[in-house]
N, C-alpha and C positions, 0 to 999 in steps of 0.2 A: 431421880437421876435421869439426865437427858441422854438419849441415844446418840450415835455418831452423826446421824443426819441433822439432829437438832443442834449439835455443836457446830456443824458446818454452817447452819443457818444463822447462828449467833455471830460467827466469824464474819459471814457475809453482811449481816446487819450492821456491824461496826464499820467494815470497809466501805459499805455503800451508804452509810449514814442513815440507815433505816430505823428511825427512832421508834416508830410504832411497833415493829417486830421485836425490838429490844425490850421495850416497856412491857410488852405482852409476856415475853419469856421470863423476865425478872419477876413480874407479877404472879406468874405461875410457879415460882419457886426455883428458877434456874440459879445455879451456884455462880456467883460473880467471880469466884476464884478458879473456875474450871480452866482447862487448857485445851488448845486445839491439837490436831494430830502432830504438829511440829513441836509441841511442848510450849507454845507461846501462851501466856496468860491473856485474858481478855483486856485487862488493864493496860498491858504492854501494847496490844494491838490498837487500842484506842489512842494511846500516846503516839504510836508510830504512824497512825493514819491522820494525826493532827486533828483529833476530835475532842477538844477539851470539855465540851458539854457531855460527851459520853463518858469521859473520865469521871466527871462529877456524878453522873447517873450510877456508875458502877460503885463508886465510893459510898454513895448514899444507900446503895443496896447491900453494903457490908463488905465490899472487896477489901482485901488486906493490902494496904499501901506498901508494905515491906516484902510482899511476895516476890520471889525471883521472877524477873521478866521472862526469861527462858529457862526452863528447868535445867539445873546443873551448871549454869554459866555465871551465877553470882551477882549479876546486875539486877537492879530494880527498875521499875517504871520511872522513878525519880532521876536515875542516871540518864535515861533516854530523853526525858522531857527537858532536862538541863542542857544536854548536848544540842537538842533541837531549838533551844532558846524559847521554849513554850512557857511563857510567864504564867498564863492562866492555869495550866495543868500543874506546874510546879507549886503554885500557891494552894491549889486544891489538895494535892498530895501531902504537902507539909501540914495543912490544916487537919487532915485526916490522921496524922501521926507518922508520916514517913520519916525515917531516920536521915537527918541531914548529913551525917558523917558515915553512912554505910559504905565500907570499902568492898571493892570487887575481890572475890577469892575464887579464881577459876583455874589456877595453876599456870597461867601465862604470865611470865615475868613482866612483859610489856604492859599488861593490863592490871595485874594484881595490885591492890592497895588504892586503886583509883576511886576517888570519891565523887559525889554529884558536883561539888564545887570545882573539882578539876575538869569534869565534863563541861560545865558551864564556861570555864575559861578556854576550852578548846572549841567552843561553838563558833560557827562562821556567820552568825546572824547578829544584827544590830541590837537585838533585845537582850544580849548577854549581860550587860551591866544590871538590868532590872532583875534578872534571874539570880545573879550573884548577890545582889542586895537582899533578896528574899532568903537565900540560903544562909547568908551571914546572920541575918536577923533571927533565923531559926536555930542558931548556935553552931553552924558549920565551923570546924576548926581550920582557921586560915593557915596554921602551921603544919597541918597534916602532910605526910609524904607517902609516896607510893613505894612499890617494891624496889624501884631503882633510886629511891630517895629524892625524887623530884617533887617540888611543891607546886601549888596551883599557878604561881607566876611563871615558873619554868614551863609548865604545860601550855600556858597562854602564848609565850614567846616561841616555843618550839612549833606550835601549830599556826603557821602563817595561813592566809586565806585559803589557798588551794589545799594545803595539808589539813586544815580544819574541815574543809568540805569532804575530803576523802574519809575522815573519821566519821562524819555524818553518814556517808554512803555505806560504810562498814556496818553502822548501826541499823540502817534500814534494810540491808540485804538487797536481794534482786527481785523481791516479790511485787514491787510496784514500779513498773517500768517508767510510767509517766513521772513519778516522783524522782526517780533516779536521774532522768534527763533534766528535770528542773534544777536539781541540786548541782549537777555538773555545770549547767549554764551559769548558775550563781557563782560557783567556784572560779570559773574562767573569767567572769566579769570582775570579781574581786581581785584576782591576780593581775588583770590588766590595769585596774585602778591603782594597785600598789606600785606598778612599774612606771607610772606616769611621773614619778619624781616629785620635785617641789611643787609643780603646778597641779599635781593630782592629790596633794595632801588635803586632808579634811574629808576624805571618803568615809562612808559610814563604818567600814571595817576597821580603819585605823582609829577613828574617833572612839568607837566602841571599845576597842582594845585598850586605849589609853585611859578611858574612863574606868574600865574594869581594873586596870593596874592601880589606879588611884584608890579605888575601893579597897583593894588588898593591902596597900600600904597603910591606909588610914585604919585598917582593922588589925594592924600589927604584924604583918608578914615580915619575916627576918630576911633582909636583903643580903645578909652575909652568909646565909645558908648555902651549903654545897651539896650537890647530888652525889651519887655513889662513885662518880669519876672525878670528884673534886671541883666541879664547875659551879659558879654562881649564876644568878639571873643575868648579871651584866655579861658574863662569858657567853651565855646563850644568845643574848641580843647581838653581841658583836659577831659571833659565829654565823648567825643567820642574816647579817647585814641589815638588821632592823634599826636604822638610824633614829627613827622617831622614839623608839623605846630606849635606845642608848641615851639620847638627850634627856628623856624623862627621868631615867634612873640617876643620871649625873646630877640632876636637880634635887634629888632626895637627900636630906641632911645626913642620913646614915651612910650613904655612899660617899658624900663629900668628906665626911670625917675619916672614913677608911682610906681615901685617896691621900689625905693630908698626913696620915700617920705613917 
């Protein structure tokens, strides 16, 4: 069993990308499922620090891919990697046996029932479609709903570029000031691109969002689904002024049939 100082060293090794220190500790029998003083798992810290190679090291050392990222909060490293749009870490976690449909159970109605697929759909980065593809291929339920009965498509529409960025900030916390500043800058850039109108169409955020929506539709998401307040995905798109999504949904056969009936 490592003492407190050694745990701090392992945490620092992950945050500082010190592979030699990490390899030495794991080689000497360090528990890859241990937590730091804040209750964070090493696997979660590796995902949070965007170190997919360390995620793979920990998994190869026997880290549990379904361990709660933060003790008592219900999320796993897969939720965070999906929200980050970290395709490499998501692939490694799924390969190691991470549950693609694991729902959050933390007692917060806004978060309860959220799956990794919903997190990927809320991601502000352009790799979201690739992550969504990985999750769907691993058996993620495209029809799953959270505690408020929102499905993955509703999460995607509800999380515009800046709102998606704020969700990512909430996941990272305030421990890495440089990362927080970078994420905020990306969020404001995406928001500015979204406000450019017709001339700004085709930005990565919008393109990724529409490609992700297409994946969900092709995988059988029910566009007539209603959330706990009776709203459909089209209602979400119209309420948020997301004209690109409105046009996309209007082009879906299921929506056209509903409109005609």
